[in-house]
N, C-alpha and C positions, 0 to 999 in steps of 0.2 A: 447472545442466546445465551452462559452464563449471568448474565448480567441480569438481564429479563426473568430467568428463574428463581433468581436472591431477589425482586423486586417483590416477585407474585407470593412465594415462601418465607419473609421478611415474620408476618405476625408472628406465624407460631413453629419457627426457631430458637433453639436451648439456648442460654447465654452462654454458655463451649458448649461448640461444634464441635462430632467427632471428623479428625480430619485427616487419620491415619490407622492402619487397621493391619491386624499380625495375616498370617497363613491362617486362622482359620475363619478369618472375615469382623474377627471382634478388635471394636476400638482401643487401642492404645497410645494418640494422644489426642487431644483437643487445643481447642485456642476458638478468640471469639468470631462473630460473623464477620463482624469490619478485618479482622485479622486472612480471614478464608476469601475474604474479595476482593484484596489485596492482591493475597498470595495470587488467587486465579487470572487477576484481568493483569501483574503485570509479568505474568508467567504467559502471558500469549503476547502482551504487548513486547517484552524481550525477544522472543522469540519469531516473530514477525519484523519488529527491528533490524534485527540479527540477519534473514531470509530477503529484506529489502534489500541493506546492503551489500547483501551477494550476490541480489540483481543487477544493481549497480555498477559495480565492480566485475561481476561477469566472472567472479570465481568459482560459481558450480556449474554444472553442464546444464543445460535447462531441461532436461528431462529430473534430475539428482532436482538442481531447484523448485521442482513443480510438484514433485512425486509426493517431497520431504515436503511443503507448505502445506502438501494436501492430507498425508496423513498424518502430522503432527493436529491441524487443523480439529480433524475431525475423535481423533482418540483421547486426547485431551479435555477439547470441549464438552467430551459425552464421559469422561470421569470427572471432572469439576459438576457438571450436572448432575450426573448425578450421586457424590459426591451430598451437595445441599439439600437433596430430595431423601436423601435417608435420614434425616437430622430432621424433616419438614415432622412436624407432627412428636420428636421423645421430649420425655421430659426430661432427659438430662443422656451427657454427650455418652456414657462405659453400657445406655442403652441402646445405643445403635451399632446397629449391626451391615454391613459390605457383602452377599452372597460376591466368591470369589469369579461365580463366570461375569460379571460383569466388567474384566478384566481380558477372557478371553471377547465378550462384545467388544471390545476394546480395541484388539487387537486384532477381530475381523473388520473394521471399516478401517484401519490402518491400513489393507491388504487391498479393502475395497478401494476405496481412495487412490494409491499407489495404481490397478487392477487403471479405477474411471482415466488416470493421466496418459498412460502409455495406448489406452482404444481412442482417445482425445485428443491428442497432442499433435498437430499436423507434422505429417513428412519432411517435407518442403515449406521455404517460405514464398510467403503469398504472392504472389504478380501483383505488380504494383496496378490500381486502381481505375481507366484510362489511361491518354497520352500524355504524360508529364509536359509543362510547358519550362519553355527555359528561363534561367530564375531573374535577367533582367539585369538592368545595373541603375543602384539612385545616383551615380555623375560623382561617388567620391573622388576628388583627387588628389595627386603626391604629396603629403605630408598633413594631409583633414583629417583629425579626427572623430570619430561618431560613432551614437548606441541609443538603439534602438529597442523600446518597452513594452510591453504588450503582456493585463494579466489574462487568465482563463480560467476560468472554473465557475459554479454557481453563487450567487450570492444567498441566493435563498437561505443553502445550506450552511455557511459562516452564517447568517443570523437563525438558525438551527442552533448551531451548536455556543452560539453569547446564548439563548433564551437557556436556553439545557441548562446551560452550566448555572444562572442567576436561580432556576425552576431547583436544582438540585441543594441552593447552596440555602435557600426560602425556605425549604422543605425540611430541611436538618434543621433552621433553625426553630421550625413549628412541630420538631418531636421526631420527626424521619431520620435517624441515625445516617445511612444509608446517605444520604443527601451532603453532606458534610464529605462525605470521600468519592465521590461521584460527581462532584464540580469537574474538577481537569479532564473529564474524560468529554464534555462539552467543550474546555475551550481547544481540545486539541483537534476537535471534529472543527472549529471555525478555522484553527492555522494551519491546516491539514484539506480545507475547502477545497482549492484551488491553488494556482505557484505564476508565478512569474517568469513570462519569458523575454530573458537578453542577449541582444546578438555588438558584440563589440568588441574593440579588437585582442582582446582574448579569444573569441568562437563564441561559442555559442552555449548559454546556462540555464539553468531553469531548477527553480527551486520557493518554496513558501514564501507564502506574499508577507509574512511576519516572522520567520524564523531563514536565518542563515543556512542551516544544513534541515534534513537531508536538501542536498545539490545535486545532480547531474553536469555536471559540467563537459563539454566537447571542445579540446582544444584544434585552434586549426590548421594546427600540421596533422592531426589526424585527417581531419575532411578532401577527400580528390573533386569529389560533384557537389550541389548544391543547386536546386530546380524545387521548384511549387507544383502542387497536382494535388488533386479530390482526394478523401481519405476517407474511405467506410470503418469503421472501426471491428467489426463484428468480420467482416472479410478480409481485411486488414491486417488487424493486428490480434484476432480472436477472442476482440469487446475492448471494453470502456476503459479506461482510465488506464495506467503504467503497464503496461506489457511487455511482454518478452519470446517470443517465438522466434523458428529455426532462423537466422543472418537477417532477424531483426527485431527493433526492440523500440516502441514510444510510445507517446503519448498522446491519448484522444478522448477527451470528455465527452467529444461532438461526432456529427460528421461533418465535410464543409474541404474547404484550403487550408493546406498542410506545409511548411516547409523539410520535405525529403533529404538527406544529406548520404552520400554516400562515402563510408569512410574504408580507412588505409588498406583495414584485413579482409573487404570485400561486405563485411554489412554492412546493412541499412537502419538507419538511425530517420525518423519521423515523427510533430508534436503537429499540434490542427493548432492553429491559432490563427484569431482575425490580422488581416492585412499582412499577412505572409509571402507576398510578393516582395511588398520593398526587406522584410526579414532576409529573404533569400536574395533580394539583390545586393544589399548591404554584404552580407557573408561572400557571394558573387564576388564583390569588390575590395574586397577586404583579401580575398584568398589569389586575384590575380598579384596582388600588389608585394602579398610572402612568396611569390611564382620568381616576381621582379626581384627581388633586393636575393635567390637566394641565389642569381645566375654569378 
């Protein structure tokens, strides 16, 4: 949203924008439009990355994680957007003012976001859709090694990210300043548009197709049971993408067959992927082998 407002307002922004204001709402610090764009986008990206790592590691409670994410996005997104709008059409940075009531609006949005999370967050782990089937077996024999890999995600979104990066560079070379700074956003979209699901002797791993991190890794030692079953993202996980709900987390970019894991702590993990039966079968064989070796 902040980037969209920047793009629309860019022709009317002063060369030096007001970026900080005193208690009276008067500007006391300035920066170039490119600097403010980078500060705002990098701040939101860093916040999102930190919260994503907390979600993967489970270092925050679900209610705290969701409430912090929603409140931060609402309040910071509003303030960064207003900072651009008050500079729109200004002759110079020292002529810009930001009324302090905007801070009250940002605080109100944060409170409303937290209240919304409290009202919408499920109180209990949703039931598994349908009757899960057994994991089966792929016939892995003692001493054999096997690796199963499948990609998930929308190829069109990857293409959009790449084309967006190319378009931004082209626009920058033609004179549109933000283009020379926005192209990494397109590449980031392309890199994170899908994921690679890997099952091997180390357990189950999910990571971006072009990057090593961020990743989700569940070692065999943390898995109690594995099976396949149908997943409907909205009812089973609360939505599409990487989701965390009470007692369950997982990755679902569409509805369909998924690998279900019951972990040692009693929680569940699920990932929707093609050929889920083979992945579950291989994991099941690996679990049996591990249990035999532990005896």
